C-alpha positions in Angstrom: 71.4 222.0 18.0 68.4 224.6 17.6 69.2 227.6 15.8 66.7 230.5 15.3 65.7 230.7 11.6 65.0 234.4 11.7 66.4 237.2 13.8 64.1 238.3 16.9 62.8 241.8 16.2 63.1 244.6 19.1 59.3 244.3 19.6 59.5 240.6 20.3 62.5 241.1 22.3 60.7 244.0 24.4 57.8 241.8 25.0 60.0 239.1 26.3 62.0 241.5 28.6 59.0 243.2 29.9 58.8 240.8 32.9 62.2 241.9 34.0 60.7 245.5 35.3 57.9 243.7 37.3 58.7 244.5 41.1 58.0 242.7 44.2 54.6 243.8 45.7 54.7 246.7 48.2 53.3 246.6 51.7 52.4 249.2 54.2 51.8 249.0 57.9 48.6 248.8 59.1 47.5 251.7 61.4 45.2 249.9 63.9 46.5 246.4 63.9 50.2 247.2 63.3 50.5 244.3 60.5 51.7 244.3 57.1 49.2 244.3 54.4 48.9 245.6 50.7 47.8 248.9 49.9 44.2 249.6 48.8 43.3 246.2 49.8 41.1 244.7 52.9 42.8 243.7 56.0 42.0 240.0 55.9 42.2 239.5 59.7 40.2 242.0 61.0 38.1 243.0 58.0 38.6 246.5 57.9 39.1 248.6 54.8 39.6 252.5 55.0 38.4 252.7 58.7 35.1 251.0 57.9 34.1 247.1 58.8 33.8 245.6 55.2 33.1 242.1 56.5 32.9 240.1 59.7 35.5 237.5 60.3 34.1 234.0 60.8 34.7 232.3 64.2 37.5 229.7 63.7 36.4 226.5 65.7 39.5 224.9 67.5 
């Protein structure tokens, strides 16, 4: 059976537990399209960011 040689210090224990505080990403509803998107990110479907057209969506060939 594996047994630790030394006691884990509070600092190392805190480093390990820091991932427990990570929360799920938040989403906001887009004003124009009504779809969910990450805040401060470009809407990938429309290419809009803060009311401006940032990039043009490529035509999807079907």
